[in-house]
Structure formats: C-alpha cells, structure tokens
ZAPA-140550 format. One line per field, with one value per residue (C-alpha): residue in three letters; chain; x, y, z. Coordinates in pm, whole numbers, plus 32768, in hexadecimal, padded with zeros to 4 digits. Each point is the difference from the previous one (the first is absolute). Example, Ala and Ser with C-alpha at 12.3 -4.5 7.8 and 13.67 -1.06 7.14 Angstrom:
vose ALA:SER
zavo A:A
xx 84CE:8089
yy 7E3E:8158
zz 830C:7FBE
END
This chain:
vose MET:LYS:LYS:ILE:ALA:TRP:SER:PHE:PHE:ILE:VAL:SER:SER:LEU:ILE:ILE:ILE:VAL:PHE:SER:ILE:SER:ALA:VAL:SER:GLY:SER:LEU:LYS:VAL:SER:ILE:GLY:GLU:LEU:VAL:SER:GLY:LEU:PHE:THR:GLY:THR:ASN:GLU:ASN:VAL:ALA:ILE:ILE:LYS:ASP:LEU:ARG:PHE:PRO:ARG:LEU:ILE:ILE:ALA:LEU:PHE:THR:GLY:ALA:SER:LEU:ALA:VAL:SER:GLY:VAL:LEU:LEU:GLN:ALA:VAL:MET:LYS:ASN:PRO:LEU:ALA:GLU:ALA:GLY:ILE:ILE:GLY:ILE:ALA:ALA:GLY:GLY:ARG:PHE:VAL:TYR:ILE:LEU:VAL:ILE:SER:ILE:PHE:PRO:GLN:LEU:PHE:PHE:TRP:THR:PRO:LEU:PHE:ALA:PHE:MET:GLY:GLY:ALA:LEU:ALA:CYS:PHE:LEU:VAL:PHE:SER:LEU:SER:TRP:LYS:SER:GLY:LEU:SER:PRO:LEU:ARG:ILE:ILE:LEU:VAL:GLY:VAL:ALA:ILE:ASN:ALA:THR:PHE:THR:GLY:LEU:GLY:GLN:ALA:LEU:THR:TYR:PHE:THR:GLY:PHE:SER:SER:LEU:THR:HIS:ALA:THR:VAL:SER:GLY:LEU:ALA:LEU:LYS:THR:TRP:ASN:ASP:VAL:ASP:VAL:MET:LEU:ILE:TYR:GLY:SER:ILE:GLY:LEU:ILE:LEU:SER:LEU:PHE:LEU:ALA:SER:TRP:CYS:ASN:VAL:LEU:ALA:LEU:GLN:ASP:LYS:THR:ALA:LYS:ASN:LEU:GLY:PHE:ASN:LEU:THR:LYS:VAL:ARG:LEU:LEU:VAL:SER:ILE:VAL:ALA:VAL:LEU:LEU:ALA:ALA:VAL:ALA:THR:SER:VAL:ALA:GLY:VAL:ILE:ALA:PHE:VAL:GLY:LEU:LEU:ILE:PRO:HIS:ILE:GLY:ARG:LEU:ILE:VAL:GLY:THR:ASP:HIS:LYS:VAL:LEU:ILE:PRO:PHE:SER:ALA:LEU:ALA:GLY:ALA:LEU:LEU:ILE:LEU:ALA:ALA:ASP:THR:LEU:GLY:ARG:MET:ILE:LEU:PRO:PRO:ASN:ASP:ILE:PRO:ALA:SER:ILE:ILE:MET:MET:MET:ILE:GLY:GLY:PRO:PHE:LEU:ILE:ILE:LEU:LEU:ARG:LYS:SER:GLU:ARG:ILE:HIS:GLY:ASN
zavo A:A:A:A:A:A:A:A:A:A:A:A:A:A:A:A:A:A:A:A:A:A:A:A:A:A:A:A:A:A:A:A:A:A:A:A:A:A:A:A:A:A:A:A:A:A:A:A:A:A:A:A:A:A:A:A:A:A:A:A:A:A:A:A:A:A:A:A:A:A:A:A:A:A:A:A:A:A:A:A:A:A:A:A:A:A:A:A:A:A:A:A:A:A:A:A:A:A:A:A:A:A:A:A:A:A:A:A:A:A:A:A:A:A:A:A:A:A:A:A:A:A:A:A:A:A:A:A:A:A:A:A:A:A:A:A:A:A:A:A:A:A:A:A:A:A:A:A:A:A:A:A:A:A:A:A:A:A:A:A:A:A:A:A:A:A:A:A:A:A:A:A:A:A:A:A:A:A:A:A:A:A:A:A:A:A:A:A:A:A:A:A:A:A:A:A:A:A:A:A:A:A:A:A:A:A:A:A:A:A:A:A:A:A:A:A:A:A:A:A:A:A:A:A:A:A:A:A:A:A:A:A:A:A:A:A:A:A:A:A:A:A:A:A:A:A:A:A:A:A:A:A:A:A:A:A:A:A:A:A:A:A:A:A:A:A:A:A:A:A:A:A:A:A:A:A:A:A:A:A:A:A:A:A:A:A:A:A:A:A:A:A:A:A:A:A:A:A:A:A:A:A:A:A:A:A:A:A:A:A:A:A:A:A:A:A:A:A:A:A:A:A:A:A:A
xx E342:7EA8:808B:80D6:7EE7:7F4A:810F:8032:7E55:8026:8110:7F79:7E9A:809E:80BE:7E9B:7F4C:8133:7FF8:7EAD:802F:80FB:7F70:7EB6:80D6:80A0:7FC9:7F4A:7EC0:7F2E:7F1E:808F:7EA8:8054:818C:7F8B:7F09:80CA:80FB:7F4B:7EEB:8167:7EC5:8092:80DE:8062:8055:8093:80EF:804C:806B:80D2:80A9:7FC1:7FF8:817B:8055:7F8D:8063:816C:7FEA:7F71:8126:80DE:7FC4:800A:814D:80AC:7F46:808A:814C:8049:7F99:8110:8127:7FC2:8029:8115:80DD:7F54:7FDE:7E7F:807B:803C:7F3B:8019:7F59:8135:811A:8048:7F5B:7EEA:80C0:80E4:7F05:7F60:8135:805A:7E98:7FED:8140:7F7D:7E81:80F5:80D0:7F36:7E60:7FBC:805D:7F0F:7F48:8187:8046:7FCE:810B:8108:7F7D:801B:8168:803D:7F5E:80B8:8136:7FBD:7FA3:813C:808B:7F71:8068:81A7:800C:7F2E:80D2:80EC:8040:7E58:7EC2:7FC5:7E80:8090:8100:7F22:7EFA:8145:809A:7ECB:7F93:812C:7FCA:7EB5:8070:80CA:7F30:7EF2:80D3:8088:7EAA:7F9B:813B:7FAE:7E91:80CC:80F1:7F45:7EE5:7F32:7E93:7F4D:80F4:7F54:7ED6:8134:80A8:7EE7:7F40:7E8D:7EFA:7F7A:7FBE:8009:7FA6:7F92:8152:808C:7F43:8071:8165:7FA9:7F37:80B5:8160:7F7A:7F55:8121:80BC:7EC1:8011:814B:7FD8:7ED8:811C:815B:7F16:8095:816B:7F9F:7F83:8159:80CF:7F5C:80D6:816E:80E6:80AF:7EC5:7F82:8126:800C:7E9B:807A:7FBF:80DA:7FCA:80BC:7F06:7F0A:8027:8066:7ECB:7F2B:80E7:7F53:7EA9:7FF7:80E2:7EEF:7F02:805E:8086:7EC6:7F30:8141:7FD6:7E66:7F88:814A:80EC:7EE2:80E7:7F92:7F1B:80F0:8049:7E89:7F7E:80DB:7FED:7EB6:7FB9:80D3:7F7B:7EAB:8008:8187:8165:7FA5:8012:7F46:7EC3:80A8:8080:7E74:7F9A:810D:7FAD:7E81:8063:80EB:7EF1:7EEA:813C:8073:7E50:7FAB:810E:7FE5:7E53:8046:8108:7ED8:7EFD:80D1:803A:7F0F:807A:8157:8092:80F8:80E2:7FCA:819B:7FB3:7F13:80FA:8125:7F11:7F88:815D:811D:7F74:7FFA:814D:8043:7F2A:80B7:8187:800D:7F89:80E9:8131:7F4C:800D:817A:807A:808B
yy 9116:7FBE:7F48:81AB:80A8:7F21:8009:81C3:7FE7:7EF8:80EA:813E:7F96:7F45:818E:8088:7EF3:802D:815B:8055:7EE4:807F:8194:7FA2:7F01:8055:80AC:8105:7F02:80AD:7F6A:7FE8:80ED:80FE:800B:8045:80DE:80D9:801C:80C7:80B4:8050:7FF7:7EDE:801D:7E91:800F:8121:7F60:7EFC:80C9:8061:7F34:7E95:8074:8071:7EDD:7F54:8096:7FF1:7E92:7FB8:80F4:7F5E:7EA5:8057:80AB:7EEB:7F33:807B:8056:7E88:7FD0:80EA:7F99:7E7E:80A5:80A6:7EE6:7ECD:7F95:7F6F:806D:817B:80B6:818D:7F56:7ED4:80B9:8130:8104:801C:8029:80D3:8107:800A:801C:8158:808B:7FB3:80BE:812D:8022:8022:813B:80A6:7FA7:8128:7F2F:7EE7:8034:7F77:7EED:7F10:809B:7FC9:7E8D:7FE5:8076:7EFD:7EEB:803F:7FE9:7E8A:7F7A:807F:7F61:7EDB:7FF4:8029:7F2E:7EE1:7FFC:7F22:7F4D:804F:8027:7ED7:7FEE:7F7C:8103:8121:7F8B:7FDD:8125:80E8:7F64:8063:8147:8025:7F63:8143:810A:7FAD:7FC4:8188:8081:7F78:809E:8120:8028:7FA5:80D3:8138:7FBF:8090:7F59:80BC:7EDE:7EE7:7FE5:804C:7EC5:7F28:7F50:8060:8079:8098:8188:8078:8148:806A:80AE:7EA4:7FAE:8147:7F89:7E9A:802F:80E3:7F52:7EB4:8077:8077:7EA2:7EF5:80C9:800C:7E89:7FF8:807A:7F28:7EB5:7FB7:8016:7F4E:7ECE:8082:7FA7:7E6D:7FD4:7F8C:8120:7FA5:7FFF:8167:8082:7FAB:8083:815B:8028:80CB:7EFA:80D0:810A:7F15:7F72:817F:8084:7ED0:7FE9:8160:8007:7EDA:8098:815D:7ED5:7F63:8162:808C:7F03:7FDE:813E:801E:7E9A:7F57:7F08:7F0D:7EBE:7ED0:80A3:802A:7E76:7F5C:80FE:7FA6:7EBC:8001:8095:7F76:7EB4:809F:80F3:7FA6:80B2:80ED:814F:80B3:7F4D:7FB5:811A:80B3:7EAB:801B:8166:7F79:7EA4:80A0:8146:7EF0:7F23:816F:805B:7E5C:8009:814F:7FBE:7ECE:8084:810C:7EBD:7EEC:807E:812E:812C:7F7C:804F:7EE8:80EE:7F90:7FD5:7F14:7F00:8005:7F79:7F10:7F9C:804B:7F7E:7E62:8048:8077:7EED:7F20:80E9:7FF4:7E6C:7FD3:8111:7F28:7EB3:80E7:806D:7EC9:8095
zz EBB4:8078:8156:8008:7FEF:8130:8095:8031:8028:8130:8099:7FE0:806F:811F:801C:803F:80B3:8110:8021:804F:8112:8085:800E:80CA:80B2:814C:8144:7F2E:7F41:7F1B:7EA0:7EBF:7FF6:80EE:7F9E:7E6A:806B:8107:7F39:7EFE:80E0:8132:80DD:80D1:80DA:805A:7E62:8032:8106:7F1F:7EB2:80DF:80B9:7F5F:7E7F:7FEB:80BB:7EFE:7EBC:808A:8017:7E8B:7FA4:80F0:7F6F:7E94:805D:809A:7F09:7EBC:80E1:7FEA:7EBC:7F5E:80F2:7F99:7E9C:8057:80E8:7F30:816D:8071:8147:7FB7:810B:808B:814A:7FF8:7F98:80A2:7F0C:80C4:8149:7F61:7F8D:81A1:8073:7F3F:801D:8187:7FC4:7F72:809D:8161:7F60:7F49:803D:7EEE:7EE2:806B:7E56:7FAD:80E6:7EC0:7F52:812A:802F:7E69:8065:8125:7EFD:7F15:80D7:8097:7E67:7F85:8141:7FB8:7E99:8077:8108:7F33:7EE1:7FB8:7ED3:7FB7:80E0:80C3:809B:8139:803D:7FB9:8113:8104:7F9F:7FEE:8177:8083:7F6C:8069:8184:7FFB:7FBC:8093:813F:7F82:7FFC:8127:80D8:7F84:8096:812D:800B:7F7C:810A:7F39:8036:7EBA:7F5E:80B2:7F0A:7EC2:808C:7FFB:7EAA:8031:7F47:8128:8053:7E7E:7F71:7ED9:7FF0:7FF2:7EF4:7F04:8076:7FA2:7ED5:7F55:8019:7FD2:7EE5:7F25:804F:7FBF:7EAA:7FF8:7FFD:7EE5:7EF8:8088:7FCA:7EBF:8089:8128:7EE1:7F4E:8156:7FEA:7ECF:8024:8021:7EB8:7F2E:80A4:7FA2:7E79:7FFB:805B:8156:80FC:813C:80D0:7FD7:801D:8115:809D:7FAE:8080:8121:805C:7F9B:80FA:8110:7FF7:801A:814F:8066:8014:8077:8137:804C:801E:8082:80B1:7F7E:7F96:7F93:7F11:7F27:7EC9:800E:8062:7EB0:7EE3:8033:7FFF:7ED4:7F24:8077:7FAA:7EDD:7F8C:7FB1:7F37:8087:7F90:806D:8162:807C:7FF7:80A2:8118:8030:8041:80AD:80EB:804A:806D:80F7:80C6:8014:8088:80AE:80C7:8016:808D:80FE:8098:8022:8065:8185:801B:8088:7FBE:7ECA:7F3E:7F47:7E67:8025:80D2:7F53:7EFE:80B8:8062:7EB0:7F0E:8128:7F8E:7E95:7FD1:80A3:7F0F:7F08:8078:7FFD:7E8B:7F99:8091:7F4A:7ED3:8020:80AB:8154
END
C-alpha cells in the first residue's frame, strides 16, 4: 500500500510541476509569481493571453491523456488483450470520421460532436469484435483487423476533407492541441468527466472480466452485459478525446502496462492511476513538442508515435512468444 500511495503522490506532483513549466514556457514567458499574481488580479496582459490561449490547451491535454489511458484499460479488460488500444484498433479513427462528417454538414452541433464520435467509435468497435471472432479472440488477429479498420476510417476521413474542400475541416483532421478554446474545454470537461467517473464504478466488473468466463458465470455475472457496458464507457472516453484533440495513439497501450507494473492489476487502483499517468504523459508530450524547436509546434500525436511504435513492436514479439505463433 505504501508503494501505491507513493506512486500516486509522485505522479500527481509531476503533473503540477509539468503544468507549471508548460504554463510559463513558450513564445510568451512569465514567471510563476507573475502568473499566480496575474490570475488573481487580472491586471497583467501577458497572463490574460496565457489564460485564454495556453490554459485551455493544458486542460485538454490532461483530460485527453486521462481519457485515452482509461479507455485502454477498459478495452484490454473486455478483450482480454494487452494490445487493445483505441488508436490502434480503429475506434479513434471511426469516431474521428463521424466527427468530421457531422461537423462538415452541421457545424452548429459542435457541442454534441462527442456523441456522434461515440457512434463512429462504437461502429468501429463492433467491426473489430465481429471480424476478429473465429472460435475466440486472438490478440494478434484483433490487432491485424484493427489496423485494417483504422486505415479504412482514416482514409474515409481524409477523403471527406479533400472532396468537400472545406478549409474549416483542415484543423479538424489534424491531431493536435493547439488553438483550443474554452468552448473545447467545456465539451471535454462535461463528456470526459462523465466517462471517467463511470469507469471508476466499473472497476469491480473489470476485475471479474480477468477471471475465466466459466468462473465469472458461476459467480452470477452476465458477461455479455458486463462487456457491453464496459465497452460503451471505453468507446465514449476514446470518442471524447478524439473529437476534441484528434487521434493520439499508443496512450492506452503504454499507460496500462506501466500501471500494472507499478500498482498491480486491481482495476480499483489501476484505473485512477492510469488516469493520472495518462494525463501526465500527454501533458509532457505536448510541452516537449512546444519546446523542442520553438516557435514550431510538434503535435503530441507525433511524439506519441515516436514512443509508442517501438513499444508496440516489443509487445507484439512478446505476444508471439506467448501464443507460439
């Protein structure tokens, strides 16, 4: 328990440190003292600019990381597959495609776009399940089918942007946290908070899913219902993050594995820890992207691909050894 408590304390402290560094770093620089003073007095113009332009980006980075990480934990519990992740198996791409479709036709429905993205993500999740099933679910088959679905929806989204010719969609198809507003924060806070809170109530069910199906049924659990509800929350979290921040892969792959090594496999602890660790990861990736080659801005999605690609290869090779493929 002491190790777990220290783990939460360290991650929480790092979030505060990185948030503070990111808030005062960039083309517009202020000291921590000036930032705090300006937020309370409202007389510092530089702080006012940071509040309106930089703070929304940082808050969205935190919620995006938390949502994607917890989504990964839930998907891996449902599929019993350590390689399952919304950005890899096409759920994020499906949600992004429907988001682009809706925003291009009905831009006035901006606040409701996470729900439409959820519908696209749910469709992609259903396709992964149905096309991967062959006398059971193979971890490698899920990844292969997921990659194909991811490519399909990504291509459809890019084709839609190209053929419509809407310049307003250019930003919608780019995975990045720049140019976010407080309206984006409102959307992320409402939908993201709902998904994260629901995930905490599903922790016990996720522990049940780790058991053999026969054992879980003997305990009186309706596994179909459990898997459906957990999948709905996982898709919702991925859809919210995708509709606001774009497709950022590998967060739901990296964080659950790291979390299991640090705090164990109990989802009552793993889910909240993954939320904090995911928030820290995306916040750090976004901050790093802004500081590497200023004034150029490297999207957090690119940073994550550079980190997550090699990590996925390692996990695939490990999976092949386990399953004898």
